N, C-alpha and C positions, 0 to 999 in steps of 0.2 A: 383510312377508307378502303382498303384491301382487306381489311379484318370485315368489313360489312360486306363487302362483294363476297368474299369465303363464306359468311354465314348464308348468304343469299342462294348461293350455289348449293351449297350442302341441303338447304330447305328445299331447292329444286329437284335436286337429286334423291331428297326422299320420297316428296311427291310423285316423282315419277317413279320411282320402285314401287310404291303402293298402287298406283294406278295399274301398272305392268301386274300387280298382283290381282288384283281385282280382274282384270281382262282375263289370266290366267283360269280362275274360278269360275267365271262367268261359262269361258269356254269350256271347261273341263265338266260343268254340269249341263250345258246345252249338248255335249257328247256322251252324254248318258254317264256323266262323273256322278260324285256321291259314292263312289266304289272304293275310296280310298280303305277301307276295312278288307275287302277281298284283296286289293294288290298288296297291302300289308302282310297278307298271308301267302303270296306268291301265285295267287290264283287267277288265270286270265279274266279278262273281262267278256261278257256275253256280249254278242252280237244284240242291235236293237231288235232284231226278229230273229224268227228261226223255227226248227222243228225239232224234236227227239224223241227218239223211245228210250222211257227211262221206268225204272222201279223206284217207287215210294219207299223211302227207306225210315222215314218218320212221320209224323203228323204233328204241328205244332198247336193247330187251333182249327177253326171251323171252316175255314177257307185257305189253309196254307199248310203245305206238307214240303219236306227236303228230299230231294232225290239227286242221283249225281248226274251231272250235264258236264261234258267234256273233261272227265277223269276227276270233278272237284263237287263235293255236297253242295249244293244250291236250295235256298228257299225257293219255292214256287207259289206264287199268289194266284188263285182260280181268278178268272177273269168273270165279270159281268155281273156277280153277286157279293152281297157282306153279308158274313156269318154273326153272330152274337160273340162278343168278347167273352173270355174265359169266366171274368166275376159277372157277368150278364145273366138273366135268366136264360137258359136252354144251352148256355156257352158250352159246357162241358157235353151235353147232348149232342150239338151239332160238331164238335171236336171227333166224339165217337163216330157219328153218322160217317163224317169224311174219312177216318180209318178203315172203318166198315168196305167203304167202296175203292180206297186207293192202295193201302198199307200192303206192301209187299206184292201187289199185282203189275204187273206190265201196263203201262198207260202211254199215251200219245199225247203229247203237248205242242201247241202251237201258239206261239207268240208274235205280238207285235209292237211291242214296248217294254221296256222296263220301268219299274216305281222309281222313285226317289232312293231307295236301298239297294238298288239294283237286282232286285227280285222279278224275274220275267211274269208278264200277267198274262197267263195262258190259259187257252181252251182245253181242256182236258178231257180227252175219252178214255174209258177203260171198256175192253171188249165191245167197243162201238156205243157204250153209252155217255151221253154227255153229263159229266159229273155237276155241271152248274144246274142242268135242269134236275138230275137227281135230288140236289139237295133242296131246291127250292121245292118240290113234289113233295119232299119229306117234310115239309115245314122246317126246316134248320136254317134257312137263309132269306135276305131280302134279296130282289133284283136291285142291284147298285144303279140308281136311276140316274146317277151323276156321271155316271161312264157306260151306260146300256139303255137304250130306247127299245131292247127286242121284244117284239109285240106278242112271240110264243112265250117268252119267259115271264112277261106280263100275265097272259093267261094263265101260265103254271102256277104263279104265285097268289094269283085271285081265286082259284079252284082250291088250294090248300087253305086260303082264309076263311073261304065259303064253309068249307068241311071242319073247319077248327082244328087243323092238323098241325103237331108240332108246337112250335112257339105260338102259332095262332089261337090255341086255346088257352092262353093268357088274355086276362080281361083288356089290356091296352099294351101290347108289347113295344118297346123302344127301338127304334131302330141303332143301328151299333152307330153309325155316324153322328148321331146326337148323343147316345149314353159316352163316346169318346168326348166329343163338346163339353159335356157337364162334368166328366171327369179328368179333364185334363190337368196335366201336373203343373205345380208351383211355377216351373221355371218357362212357362208357356209351350213346351212340348206337348205333342198330343201323347195320350197313352196307347196309341197304336203302335205295336209291336216293336 
């Protein structure tokens, strides 16, 4: 009987340890977790909200650039818009449009959340120019309506559509969130960065 009792206790300990691991994981993600890559590199976690004056040192695609924040290179995701993916029509043009706006320029960023990859989702201005608005005006992005219902951005996008500017010159441009869904990796992981 003591062997059965020892097996039951061992099973209970494994269940409790698994539950504790789940709890730690859930708390980590709720507190801005998912930043293990940064933590492994010895980079401190950014706060959930903040502001910074930065210089873009690289551009990764039409809505993401790299800048040093708190002494470490960070990917910054531009808020309120979604630009075409690189393999999508206008993807490289959107990347170049962002490069023209931010690369090696002093930018002011303000964020109030981090995405699942610990990137700040930031409002970005360069010399007083709102970068989200500029990319929409140039027809290099969509307003990301899943996260933004900004009437001003909606009007800017509508004007670009009417004028067939940028990606709106295409007969049927596909929003990047739909394109990513259609081009999902076999493992179930999104093709998004």
